[in-house]
C-alpha positions as CSV (number, residue, x, y, z in Angstrom):
1,M,-31.0,39.6,41.4
2,Q,-28.1,41.2,43.2
3,R,-29.4,39.8,46.5
4,A,-29.7,36.3,45.0
5,A,-26.2,36.5,43.7
6,A,-24.9,37.5,47.2
7,L,-26.7,34.6,48.8
8,V,-25.3,32.2,46.2
9,R,-21.8,33.5,47.1
10,R,-22.6,32.8,50.8
11,G,-23.7,29.3,49.8
12,C,-27.4,30.0,50.6
13,C,-30.7,29.4,48.6
14,P,-32.1,32.7,47.2
15,R,-35.5,32.0,48.7
16,T,-34.4,31.0,52.2
17,P,-31.1,32.0,53.8
18,R,-30.0,28.4,54.5
19,P,-27.0,26.5,53.3
20,W,-27.5,24.7,50.1
21,G,-27.3,21.3,51.9
22,R,-30.5,22.1,53.8
23,C,-32.5,23.5,51.0
24,L,-34.3,20.3,50.1
25,S,-37.8,19.5,48.9
26,S,-39.7,17.2,51.2
27,A,-39.2,14.3,48.7
28,A,-35.5,14.9,48.6
29,A,-35.3,15.2,52.4
30,E,-36.7,11.6,52.7
31,A,-33.7,10.4,50.7
32,P,-30.7,12.2,52.2
33,A,-28.4,9.3,51.2
34,V,-28.4,10.9,47.7
35,L,-26.2,13.7,49.0
36,Q,-23.8,11.6,50.9
37,V,-20.2,11.7,49.6
38,R,-19.4,8.3,48.3
39,P,-16.0,6.9,48.8
40,E,-13.7,7.0,45.8
41,R,-14.1,3.9,43.8
42,S,-11.0,2.0,42.7
43,R,-10.2,2.4,39.0
44,R,-11.8,-0.5,37.0
45,E,-9.6,-2.6,34.8
46,R,-9.4,-1.7,31.1
47,I,-11.7,-3.7,28.8
48,L,-9.2,-3.6,25.9
49,T,-5.7,-4.9,26.7
50,L,-3.0,-6.7,24.8
51,E,-4.4,-9.9,26.4
52,S,-8.0,-9.2,25.5
53,M,-7.6,-7.7,22.1
54,N,-8.2,-9.5,18.8
55,P,-5.2,-11.8,18.5
56,R,-5.4,-11.7,14.7
57,V,-4.8,-7.9,14.8
58,K,-1.9,-8.4,17.3
59,A,-0.3,-10.8,14.8
60,V,-0.3,-8.2,12.0
61,E,3.0,-6.8,11.0
62,Y,3.8,-4.2,8.4
63,A,7.5,-3.8,7.9
64,V,7.3,-0.8,5.6
65,R,6.1,1.3,8.5
66,G,7.6,-0.8,11.3
67,P,10.2,-0.3,14.1
68,I,12.9,1.1,11.7
69,V,10.6,3.9,10.6
70,L,9.6,4.7,14.2
71,K,13.3,5.0,15.0
72,A,13.8,7.3,12.0
73,G,11.1,9.6,13.4
74,E,12.9,9.7,16.8
75,I,16.2,10.6,15.1
76,E,14.5,13.4,13.1
77,L,13.1,14.9,16.4
78,E,16.6,14.7,17.9
79,L,18.1,16.6,14.9
80,Q,15.4,19.2,15.2
81,K,16.4,19.7,18.9
82,G,20.0,20.3,17.8
83,I,21.4,17.0,18.9
84,K,24.5,16.3,16.9
85,K,24.6,13.3,14.5
86,P,27.1,12.2,11.8
87,F,24.5,13.4,9.3
88,T,22.1,16.4,9.0
89,E,19.0,14.7,7.7
90,V,17.2,11.3,7.7
91,I,16.7,10.1,4.1
92,R,13.5,8.0,4.1
93,A,14.2,5.4,1.4
94,N,11.8,2.9,3.1
95,I,8.6,3.6,1.1
96,G,7.6,4.2,-2.5
97,D,6.2,7.7,-1.9
98,A,7.2,9.5,-5.1
99,Q,6.2,13.0,-4.3
100,A,7.6,12.9,-0.7
101,M,10.9,12.1,-2.5
102,G,10.6,15.2,-4.7
103,Q,8.8,13.9,-7.8
104,Q,6.7,16.7,-9.3
105,P,3.0,16.1,-9.9
106,I,1.8,15.7,-13.4
107,T,0.4,19.1,-14.3
108,F,-2.7,17.9,-16.2
109,L,-3.8,15.8,-13.2
110,R,-3.5,18.6,-10.8
111,Q,-5.3,21.0,-13.1
112,V,-8.3,18.7,-13.4
113,M,-8.3,18.0,-9.7
114,A,-8.2,21.7,-8.9
115,L,-11.2,22.3,-11.3
116,C,-13.2,19.4,-9.8
117,T,-12.5,20.6,-6.2
118,Y,-13.3,24.3,-6.9
119,P,-15.6,24.5,-9.9
120,N,-15.5,28.3,-10.0
121,L,-12.2,27.9,-11.7
122,L,-13.9,26.5,-14.7
123,D,-14.4,30.1,-15.8
124,S,-10.7,30.9,-15.5
125,P,-8.6,31.3,-18.7
126,S,-5.6,29.9,-16.8
127,F,-6.8,26.3,-17.4
128,P,-6.7,24.4,-20.7
129,E,-10.0,23.4,-22.3
130,D,-9.2,19.7,-22.3
131,A,-8.8,19.8,-18.5
132,K,-12.1,21.7,-18.2
133,K,-13.8,19.1,-20.4
134,R,-12.7,16.2,-18.1
135,A,-13.6,18.1,-14.9
136,R,-17.1,18.9,-16.2
137,R,-17.7,15.3,-17.2
138,I,-16.6,14.0,-13.7
139,L,-18.7,16.7,-11.9
140,Q,-21.8,16.0,-13.9
141,A,-21.6,12.4,-12.8
142,C,-21.4,13.4,-9.1
143,G,-24.4,14.0,-6.9
144,G,-25.0,17.8,-6.7
145,N,-22.2,18.2,-9.3
146,S,-19.8,18.0,-6.3
147,L,-16.8,15.8,-5.3
148,G,-18.1,16.2,-1.8
149,S,-21.1,13.8,-2.4
150,Y,-21.1,10.1,-2.0
151,S,-20.8,8.0,-5.2
152,A,-22.2,4.5,-5.9
153,S,-20.4,1.9,-3.8
154,Q,-18.8,0.5,-7.0
155,G,-17.7,3.9,-8.0
156,V,-18.7,6.8,-10.2
157,N,-20.2,5.3,-13.4
158,C,-18.4,7.4,-16.0
159,I,-15.1,6.8,-14.3
160,R,-15.7,3.0,-14.4
161,E,-16.5,3.4,-18.1
162,D,-13.1,5.2,-18.6
163,V,-11.3,2.5,-16.7
164,A,-12.9,-0.1,-18.9
165,A,-11.9,1.9,-22.0
166,Y,-8.3,2.1,-20.7
167,I,-8.1,-1.7,-20.2
168,T,-9.6,-2.3,-23.7
169,R,-6.9,0.0,-25.2
170,R,-4.2,-1.6,-23.2
171,D,-5.1,-5.3,-23.9
172,G,-7.0,-5.1,-27.2
173,V,-9.7,-7.1,-25.4
174,P,-13.1,-5.6,-24.4
175,A,-13.6,-4.8,-20.7
176,D,-17.0,-4.5,-19.1
177,P,-17.5,-1.4,-16.7
178,D,-19.7,-3.7,-14.6
179,N,-16.6,-5.7,-13.7
180,I,-14.8,-2.6,-12.6
181,Y,-14.7,-1.6,-8.9
182,L,-13.1,1.6,-7.9
183,T,-11.2,1.3,-4.6
184,T,-9.2,3.2,-2.0
185,G,-5.9,2.5,-3.6
186,A,-5.1,-1.1,-4.8
187,S,-4.7,-2.2,-1.1
188,D,-8.5,-1.7,-0.5
189,G,-9.3,-3.9,-3.5
190,I,-6.9,-6.7,-2.5
191,T,-8.2,-6.7,1.1
192,T,-11.8,-6.7,0.0
193,I,-11.5,-9.7,-2.4
194,L,-9.5,-11.6,0.2
195,K,-12.3,-11.1,2.7
196,I,-14.7,-12.9,0.4
197,L,-12.2,-15.7,-0.5
198,V,-11.1,-16.6,3.0
199,S,-13.3,-19.2,4.9
200,G,-13.2,-22.5,6.7
201,G,-11.3,-23.8,9.8
202,G,-8.7,-26.4,10.6
203,K,-7.5,-28.2,7.5
204,S,-10.2,-26.6,5.4
205,R,-9.0,-23.1,6.2
206,T,-8.3,-21.1,3.0
207,G,-4.7,-21.1,1.9
208,V,-3.4,-18.1,0.0
209,M,-0.2,-18.5,-2.0
210,I,2.1,-15.4,-1.9
211,P,5.5,-14.8,-3.4
212,I,8.5,-14.6,-1.1
213,P,9.8,-11.9,-1.0
214,Q,6.4,-10.3,-0.8
215,Y,4.8,-6.9,-0.2
216,P,3.8,-7.0,3.5
217,L,0.2,-6.0,2.8
218,Y,-0.4,-9.6,1.9
219,S,0.9,-11.2,5.1
220,A,-0.7,-8.5,7.2
221,V,-4.2,-9.1,5.6
222,L,-3.9,-12.8,5.9
223,S,-3.0,-12.6,9.6
224,E,-6.0,-10.3,10.1
225,L,-8.4,-12.6,8.3
226,G,-7.1,-15.8,9.8
227,A,-6.1,-17.3,6.4
228,V,-3.1,-19.7,5.9
229,Q,-0.1,-18.0,4.3
230,V,1.4,-20.4,1.7
231,N,4.9,-19.2,0.6
232,Y,6.3,-19.8,-2.8
233,Y,9.9,-18.6,-3.3
234,L,11.1,-16.5,-6.2
235,D,14.4,-17.6,-7.8
236,E,17.0,-15.0,-6.7
237,D,19.7,-16.7,-8.8
238,N,17.6,-16.3,-11.9
239,C,16.6,-12.6,-11.5
240,W,13.8,-13.4,-9.1
241,A,12.0,-15.4,-11.7
242,L,8.7,-17.3,-10.9
243,N,9.1,-21.0,-11.4
244,V,6.0,-23.1,-11.8
245,Q,7.7,-26.1,-10.2
246,E,8.1,-24.1,-7.1
247,L,4.4,-23.3,-7.2
248,R,3.7,-27.1,-7.4
249,R,5.9,-27.7,-4.4
250,A,4.2,-25.1,-2.4
251,V,0.6,-26.2,-3.2
252,R,1.5,-29.8,-2.6
253,E,2.8,-29.2,0.9
254,A,0.0,-26.8,1.7
255,K,-2.7,-29.3,1.0
256,E,-1.5,-31.3,4.1
257,H,-2.7,-28.5,6.4
258,C,-5.1,-26.2,4.5
259,D,-7.2,-25.7,1.4
260,P,-5.2,-23.6,-1.1
261,K,-7.7,-21.5,-3.1
262,V,-5.9,-18.3,-4.0
263,L,-2.6,-17.5,-5.9
264,C,-1.2,-13.9,-5.6
265,I,1.2,-12.5,-8.2
266,I,3.0,-9.2,-8.1
267,N,4.1,-8.1,-11.5
268,P,6.3,-6.1,-11.8
269,G,7.6,-7.3,-8.5
270,N,7.7,-5.5,-5.2
271,P,10.2,-5.6,-3.6
272,T,12.2,-7.6,-6.2
273,G,11.6,-5.5,-9.3
274,Q,11.4,-8.4,-11.8
275,V,9.0,-8.3,-14.8
276,Q,7.4,-11.6,-15.8
277,S,7.6,-12.9,-19.3
278,R,4.5,-13.8,-21.3
279,K,5.5,-17.5,-21.2
280,C,5.7,-17.3,-17.4
281,I,2.3,-15.8,-17.1
282,E,0.8,-18.5,-19.4
283,D,2.4,-21.1,-17.2
284,V,0.9,-19.5,-14.1
285,I,-2.5,-19.4,-15.6
286,R,-2.4,-23.0,-16.6
287,F,-1.3,-23.9,-13.1
288,A,-4.2,-21.9,-11.6
289,W,-6.6,-23.7,-13.9
290,E,-5.3,-27.1,-13.0
291,E,-5.3,-26.5,-9.3
292,K,-8.6,-24.5,-9.2
293,L,-7.0,-21.4,-7.8
294,F,-8.4,-17.9,-7.9
295,L,-5.8,-15.5,-9.3
296,L,-5.0,-12.1,-7.9
297,A,-2.7,-10.0,-10.1
298,D,-1.2,-7.0,-8.4
299,E,-0.2,-4.9,-11.4
300,V,0.3,-1.4,-9.9
301,Y,3.8,-1.0,-11.4
302,Q,2.7,-1.8,-14.9
303,D,4.1,1.5,-16.2
304,N,7.4,1.1,-14.4
305,V,9.4,-1.1,-16.8
306,Y,13.0,-0.1,-17.4
307,S,14.9,-3.0,-19.0
308,A,14.9,-2.9,-22.8
309,D,14.3,-6.6,-23.1
310,C,11.3,-6.6,-20.7
311,R,7.7,-5.7,-21.4
312,F,4.6,-5.7,-19.2
313,H,1.9,-8.2,-20.1
314,S,-1.3,-8.0,-18.2
315,F,-2.8,-11.3,-16.8
316,K,-6.2,-10.2,-18.3
317,K,-4.7,-10.0,-21.8
318,V,-2.8,-13.2,-21.7
319,L,-5.7,-15.1,-20.2
320,S,-8.1,-13.8,-22.9
321,E,-5.7,-15.0,-25.6
322,M,-5.3,-18.6,-24.2
323,G,-8.6,-19.7,-25.6
324,P,-12.1,-20.2,-24.0
325,E,-11.1,-23.2,-21.9
326,F,-9.0,-20.7,-19.8
327,S,-10.6,-17.3,-20.5
328,S,-14.1,-18.4,-19.6
329,N,-13.1,-20.3,-16.5
330,V,-10.1,-18.9,-14.6
331,E,-11.3,-16.4,-12.0
332,L,-9.1,-13.3,-12.0
333,A,-9.0,-10.1,-10.0
334,S,-6.4,-7.5,-11.2
335,F,-5.5,-4.3,-9.5
336,H,-4.1,-0.9,-10.4
337,S,-3.4,2.4,-8.6
338,T,-2.7,6.1,-9.0
339,S,0.0,5.8,-6.4
340,K,2.8,4.4,-8.6
341,G,3.6,4.5,-12.3
342,Y,4.5,8.0,-13.4
343,M,1.6,9.7,-11.5
344,G,2.9,9.1,-8.0
345,E,-0.3,10.3,-6.4
346,C,-0.2,8.2,-3.3
347,G,-2.2,10.6,-1.1
348,Y,-5.3,10.5,-3.3
349,R,-5.7,6.8,-2.6
350,G,-7.1,6.1,-6.0
351,G,-7.3,2.5,-7.4
352,Y,-9.4,0.0,-9.3
353,M,-10.1,-3.7,-9.3
354,E,-11.3,-5.6,-12.4
355,V,-12.8,-9.0,-11.6
356,I,-13.7,-11.5,-14.4
357,N,-15.4,-14.9,-14.4
358,L,-16.9,-14.1,-11.0
359,H,-20.0,-16.1,-10.0
360,P,-23.1,-13.9,-10.4
361,E,-24.2,-14.5,-6.9
362,I,-20.8,-13.6,-5.5
363,K,-20.9,-10.4,-7.5
364,G,-23.9,-9.4,-5.4
365,Q,-22.0,-10.3,-2.2
366,L,-19.0,-8.2,-3.4
367,V,-21.1,-5.1,-4.0
368,K,-22.8,-5.6,-0.6
369,L,-19.4,-5.8,1.1
370,L,-18.2,-2.6,-0.7
371,S,-21.4,-0.8,0.3
372,V,-20.5,-1.2,3.9
373,R,-17.8,1.4,3.5
374,L,-20.2,3.5,1.4
375,C,-17.7,4.5,-1.4
376,P,-14.0,5.2,-2.0
377,P,-13.0,8.8,-1.8
378,V,-14.5,10.6,-4.8
379,S,-11.4,12.7,-5.2
380,G,-9.3,9.5,-5.5
381,Q,-11.8,8.2,-8.1
382,A,-11.3,11.5,-10.0
383,A,-7.6,11.1,-9.9
384,M,-8.0,7.5,-11.3
385,D,-10.1,8.9,-14.1
386,I,-7.3,11.2,-15.2
387,M,-4.8,8.4,-15.0
388,V,-6.8,6.2,-17.4
389,N,-8.1,9.1,-19.5
390,P,-5.0,11.4,-20.1
391,P,-4.6,13.9,-22.9
392,V,-4.5,12.4,-26.4
393,P,-2.7,13.7,-29.6
394,G,-4.4,16.8,-30.8
395,E,-5.5,18.0,-27.4
396,E,-4.0,21.2,-25.9
397,S,-2.3,19.5,-23.0
398,F,-0.9,16.5,-24.8
399,E,2.7,17.6,-25.5
400,Q,3.3,18.8,-21.9
401,F,1.7,15.7,-20.5
402,L,3.8,13.4,-22.7
403,R,7.0,15.3,-21.8
404,E,6.3,15.1,-18.1
405,K,5.4,11.4,-18.3
406,E,8.5,10.5,-20.3
407,S,10.7,12.6,-18.0
408,V,9.5,10.7,-14.9
409,L,10.0,7.2,-16.4
410,S,13.3,7.9,-18.0
411,N,14.6,9.4,-14.7
412,L,13.5,6.2,-12.9
413,A,15.2,4.0,-15.5
414,E,18.4,6.0,-15.0
415,K,18.2,5.6,-11.3
416,A,17.4,1.8,-11.5
417,K,20.6,1.3,-13.5
418,L,22.7,3.6,-11.3
419,T,21.5,1.6,-8.2
420,E,22.2,-1.8,-9.6
421,D,25.7,-0.8,-10.9
422,L,26.8,0.8,-7.7
423,F,25.6,-1.9,-5.3
424,N,27.3,-4.6,-7.4
425,Q,30.6,-2.7,-6.9
426,V,30.5,-3.2,-3.1
427,P,32.1,-6.3,-1.6
428,G,29.4,-8.3,0.2
429,I,26.4,-6.8,-1.7
430,R,24.8,-8.4,-4.7
431,C,21.9,-6.7,-6.6
432,N,19.8,-8.3,-9.4
433,P,18.9,-6.1,-12.4
434,L,16.1,-3.7,-11.5
435,Q,13.8,-4.5,-14.4
436,G,10.8,-2.6,-13.1
437,A,8.9,-1.1,-10.1
438,M,10.8,1.3,-8.0
439,Y,12.9,-0.6,-5.5
440,A,16.2,-2.4,-5.1
441,F,16.3,-5.6,-2.9
442,P,20.0,-6.3,-2.7
443,R,21.4,-9.3,-0.9
444,I,23.9,-8.5,1.8
445,V,26.6,-10.8,3.4
446,L,26.6,-10.5,7.2
447,P,29.6,-12.0,9.1
448,S,28.8,-14.5,11.8
449,R,29.9,-12.1,14.5
450,A,27.2,-9.6,13.3
451,V,24.6,-12.4,13.4
452,E,25.6,-13.2,17.0
453,A,25.5,-9.5,17.9
454,A,22.0,-9.2,16.4
455,Q,20.9,-12.2,18.5
456,A,22.3,-10.6,21.6
457,H,20.1,-7.6,20.9
458,N,17.1,-9.8,20.2
459,M,16.9,-8.6,16.6
460,A,16.8,-10.3,13.2
461,P,20.3,-9.9,11.7
462,D,19.1,-7.7,8.8
463,M,17.1,-5.5,11.2
464,F,20.3,-5.1,13.3
465,Y,22.2,-4.1,10.1
466,C,19.4,-1.6,9.0
467,M,19.1,-0.1,12.4
468,K,22.9,0.6,12.6
469,L,22.8,2.0,9.0
470,L,20.0,4.4,10.1
471,E,21.8,5.4,13.3
472,E,25.2,6.0,11.7
473,T,24.2,7.4,8.3
474,G,20.6,8.6,8.5
475,V,19.6,6.3,5.7
476,C,16.2,4.5,6.4
477,V,15.7,1.3,4.5
478,V,13.6,-1.8,5.4
479,P,15.1,-5.2,6.4
480,G,14.5,-8.1,4.1
481,S,13.0,-10.1,6.9
482,G,9.9,-7.9,6.8
483,F,9.3,-9.1,3.2
484,G,10.4,-12.7,3.6
485,Q,13.5,-14.3,2.3
486,R,15.1,-17.8,2.1
487,E,16.5,-18.9,5.5
488,G,20.2,-17.9,5.9
489,T,20.0,-15.0,3.4
490,Y,19.8,-11.3,4.2
491,H,18.5,-8.4,2.2
492,F,17.1,-4.9,2.5
493,R,14.6,-3.0,0.4
494,M,15.3,0.6,-0.7
495,T,13.3,2.8,-3.0
496,I,15.1,4.4,-6.0
497,L,12.8,7.5,-5.9
498,P,15.1,10.1,-4.4
499,P,16.5,12.7,-6.9
500,V,19.6,11.5,-8.7
501,E,22.1,13.5,-6.6
502,K,20.4,12.5,-3.3
503,L,20.3,8.9,-4.5
504,K,24.0,9.0,-5.2
505,T,24.5,10.2,-1.6
506,V,22.3,7.4,-0.3
507,L,24.2,4.7,-2.3
508,Q,27.6,6.1,-1.2
509,R,26.6,6.1,2.4
510,V,25.4,2.5,2.2
511,K,28.6,1.5,0.5
512,D,30.8,3.2,3.1
513,F,28.7,1.8,5.9
514,H,28.8,-1.7,4.6
515,I,32.6,-1.8,4.2
516,Q,32.9,-0.4,7.7
517,F,30.4,-2.9,9.0
518,L,32.3,-5.8,7.5
519,G,35.5,-4.6,9.1
520,E,33.8,-4.1,12.5
521,F,32.4,-7.6,12.6
522,A,35.0,-9.5,10.6
């Protein structure tokens, strides 16, 4: 072995002291070209380029995590390196991520999730019995009694039953677990149902009506699917109300170039924060019935209602009370999520979709489409179960749960009023009442010189404004152009989630910046 090693070091075969290049079998010797050094090939062109990629994906835009957020990340890195700025931190007010903004998790939810994730804790006296009871029920419904197993594509059966019971309590109308589909956040449900709804080409392409301003998920998904975006404008002068006459205008004009089939509603509104009245919802349902439109009701902020004269009404409840002519015919998909409300559990990606009056054959197609992604995260499904099946009076955890829930919602109501009041004290800013959700969408006046400066930088005027706000104050908000707005108007969206004292800092920085901005470009 030592001799062989020495020969290898000298570049010789162990059996014959010849260089490796000559140590060939007779068959190999007949094909010496195999050992010839080939000239280096030129690098081949990439298969995937901006020119060759799917153009629909290239057209997708998502303002909430767009250029302004990338810039915020760059500034944060500069601060970490010790580069001096007029501020010491970037305040990310661009996205509704409650716990990233300091909101504390609901104790009961985290207790049940801990028990489900590590069942050995079920023997611990540190956890209340009502939390253990829910954890055992969820685990018993999971394969191998483990969250780490796949569930049915439609979701864990007992969790779908709990969602149906929650909807029944909320609306006073029975809900069928078979109409419940657990999803990876509400976004997954919205995307899935739109995939089934979108079809056709040319003038027969599916048109999807969305509110302007809108949550950019909708425009992004429609771009990806090749659907036609049909804008209907909310009435800013009337607290962002939805006007059915505007819906009629939009659908009439859309019929000239597409086939309008879907009407999307966001209630409470994002980014606009309005809460729709019952009469408005009835009018929308009648309109959908007349125009043969499939209704999508995005209701993820249903717990976030702050104005004393506003109340959340679900589309399912109103539809069921309008009589069989409507309740048996209007197709409706409604969505909810663990991410918003008082839970703020964005990272678990828990959500559900209820679909009613769906054609039986389409139901099979929907389940087939859901089965392609196997199942939503089972941990997210468990989080959804706790949201729809919280502690009830008489249970050990009820008082603490209620106290924490009311604290979150009353705190948000306080911050909604604070934001509205302070913005409306600033010359050149006007903010409608924040009736619900967790955002402000104030209108800003931009001088003509600022508009010209933005054009010189090849930016939308409100993007120019928001970028300067970020660079000079460290406050990260999203320009209104990312959500849609009437031509000639400018806005930005800002979450109200930061703690009260930090929110006051944000609002003061925006106020000071805006006054300075007006002076600079006057």
